[in-house]
N, C-alpha and C positions, 0 to 999 in steps of 0.2 A: 504494500500500500504506500501511496505517496506520503512523504514526510513534509510537513509544513513548518517552517521555522519563523517564529515571530521575533524580530530583532528591534530592541528599544534602547537608544542611547539615553543615559540618565545623568542629569546635572542638577544638584540641589533640589531633589524631589522626594526627600524622605517622608514628608507629610502625606503625599498622595499615593505613594507606592502600594500600600495595602489595598486601597480602593481599586487601583489599576489592576493589580493581580486578581482581585476578586471578580472584576469585570471579565478579564480573560478566562478565568476559571469557569465562569458562567457560559460564555459564548463559544469557546473553542471546541468542546465536545460535540457541539451541533454541526461542525464542519464535515463530520464523517471521515476524517483523515487522522493519521498519526500526527502529533504535533510536539513541538518544543518551544520554549521561550528563553531567549537570551537577553539579559539586562547588562549593558556595558556602562559601568560607572566612569564618567569622564572627568575624574579629578574633582568630584563634589567637595564642597567645604562644609556641608552639614553631615547628618548621619545617614546619607543615602547608602553607603556600602554596608553599614550595619543592618539597615532595613532590607537590603537585597539578601544578605546572609540569612536573615530571619525567615523570609518568605521562601527561600530555597531549601531550608532545612526540612520542611514538611511536604515539599512538592517535588517529586522525582522528575517531573517534566520541565522544571525551571532551573536554570543555572545563571551564574553571574561572572563577569570579568571586571576586575578593578585595574584601571590604568594608573600609571605612575603620576601623572599630572593631567591638567586640562589641555587637551589637544584640539578640541573643536568637534562639533557634531559630525561632520563628514569623516573626520579621521576615526572617530569612535565607530561610525558605521562601517568603515573599511575593515577595522579590527573584527567586528562582529560578523561581517559577510565572510571573512576568511575562517571564522571559527565555527559557524553553524554547520549542521549536517544535513539539512533538508534539501529536497528537490525543488521546492519553491520557497522563496524568502519574502516575508512581508515586513516592511519597516514602518514604524509609527512613532509619534512623539510620546513623551512621558507625562504630559499635562492633562490627559483625558479629553483633549479636544478632538482626537481621532477615535471615534467609537469602535470598539471591537466588533460590534454587531454588523458593521459594514464589510468586514473581511470576506464573508461568504460571497457577496456580490462582486467583489474585486477578483476573487479566484474564479468565479463563473465566467467573468469577462476574459480572464487570462486563458481559460480553456477554449475560447473561441479561436485560438490560433495566434494570439499575441505573445510577445516575450516580456513586455513591461506594461503594467497598468497603473495609472495614477488615480488616486482618489481626489477628485476636484471638488472643493467645498461649494455647497449650494450658496452659502453666505458665510464669508469669513468673519471671525469674531476677534480680530486683533486690535484694531484701532487705526486712526488716520495715518500716523507716522509709520507704523509697522507695515500697513498695507502699501503705502507709497514706496517704502524701501523694498518690499517684495517685488513690486513692479519693476524697480530699477534692476534688481537681480535677474529677473526674467528677461529683461531687455538685453542684459549682458550675456545671458545663456543663449540667446537666439543665434548669435554668431557661431556658436559651437554645436548647437543642437538643431537649429532650424526653428522658424517662428511658430509653426503649428505645435511642435512638441513642447517648446519652452513655455508656451502660454498656459499649459496645464500642469506644470511641474509642482509637486508638493512633497512634503515629508512622508505622506501616506502612500506607499508604493507596494506593488506585488510584482515580482519578477522571477524568472527561472534561474536557478542557482548556477547553471553551466555558463551563464554570461560572465561570471567572475573570472573565467579563464582568460578573457581578453585583457584584464588588468592584474593578473596574478603577480607580476613582478614590479608593479608600480611602487615607487619609494619616495616620491616627492612629498614634503609636508604640506604643499598647497594642492588641494584636490577638490573635486566636485563629483559625488557619486553619480549624479545625473549625466554629466558629461562622459564619465567612464563607461556608463551603460551604452552610450551611443557608439563606443568603440566596438561593441559586440553585435548590435542589432539596429534596425530601423523600424521594427514592428512595435510601435508604441500605440497605446490607447488610453483613454481617460473616461471615467464615469463620475457622475455627481454623487457625492456622499454628504452625510450630515457633518457639521463642524460645530461642536458644542462650545459653549463658553468655558473659559479657563476656570477651574474649580478652586485653585489655590495658587499662591505665589504670583510672580510676575515673569513675563517673557525674558529670557536671557539674551535674545536676539535684539539688541538695540539698533537704532537707526544707523549709528556709526559702524557697527559690526556688519550689518547687511550691505552697506555701501562699500566697505572694505572687501567683503566677500565678492561683490560684483566686480570690483576692480581686479581682484585676483583671478576671477574667471576670464576677464577680457585679456589679461596679459599672460595667463598661465595656459590657456587652451585655445587661443585664437590669435591670428595675425592681423586682426582689424586695426588695432592701434598703430601698428607699423605702417599699414596702408594709409591710415589717416595722416601720419607724419609725412609720408611720401607725397600725398595729395597736397598737404599744406606747403611743402617745399616747392612743388610744381606751381601752385597758385601764386606764391610769393615771388618765384622766379619770373612768372609772367608779369606780375605787378612791377618788378624791377625793370623788365624790358620796356614796358609801357612808359615808365618814368624816364628811362634813357631816351626813348623816342621823343618824348615831350621836351626834355631839356635840349636835345640836339635841334629839334624843330624850332624852338624859340630862338636858339642861337643863329640858325640859318635865316629864318624869316624876319626876326626883329633885330638881329644883330647883337643881342646880349643874352646871357644865360639866366637861370633862376637865381636871384640873389638871396642871401640870408642864411644864417646859421640854423635857425629853428627848423627849416625844411630838411636840411642835411641831418640834424640830430634826430628828428622824428623818423626819417627813413632808416637810419642806422639802428635805432631802438626797435623798429618793427622787425627787421631782418635778424637782429641778435636774439630777440625774444623767440622767434620761430626756430632758430638754431638750438637754443637752450631747451625748448619744448621737445624737439626731436631727439636731442641727446638724452633727455629724461626718459623718454619712451625706450630708447635703446638700452639705457641703464637698467630699467626694470626687467627687461628680457635677459640681460647679462646676469643680473642678480639671481634670477630664478635658475638659469643655467648653472651658476656657481653652486647654489644650494643643492641642485640635483646631482652635480658631480661629487659633492661632499657625501652623498648618500645618507643624508640625515633621515632617520626613520620617522614615518608619519605617526607612530604611537609606540609605546612600550608597556607591556603588561606587568603589573605588580603581583597579582594573585588571582585565583579563580575559586569559585565555590559551586556546589551542586553537581548533579549528574546529567540532567536534561533527558528529553525523549519521553514520549507517551504513546 
């Protein structure tokens, strides 16, 4: 029988973990599949690891992994994806906004022949700034994933476990699980699911973190910024050519050139700014190449608990 692995990254969620596990315990037997649950503690600063150890002690289908420090949600997901044993993997958040009751519908859609299915919220319950930042991230993902796929990306996913073979050797600390999935397949789908209000705590994804994640996606998995730098250089070179024609034309027709230091200073500032912008883009790419050559690990496991499997 197919084994379904439920993978949940955990960060400062000790308060809500018992309820989350209770919800899973209620809905997973109804799937008609063997199942396991893996909770990956991403360097929480509260009692999340203790809570994971407690719930795993009496549930043979649940286990936990404790990372050495906070590496980020996608890094924790990568750790879990490599550790689970299932034929199908379902990822979801730890804040009870992704209802376990919707897993069955996502798996049914996956069985229609797709490799990845996203749970698209009918109505997001985040807030104005968080929703705006999410849109920025999805715009950044479009260059790597395509517009149709990126529009429906969410943390609530179901995908076939053999897709992880496409990124089995990936080692960079900068990653996006959604982009890595596109390395293996183009068969994506999305269905509408419930998106409940947060029951406890506050979102750990601030506006700044989401914008930074979007920038990492653009420079880590796409050449669009380099193309923009090239386009900017071409446009400014054309502006420079037009300025030269204007200056020479005035000299030939009127007998004198364009006077004044302000004109010259403004032109130099324009072109110098463009050069520094392009150098900054190149520097971002070189920095990521440097980190990848260092083979800095995306995560390190401190300890594990539980046995898993049901």
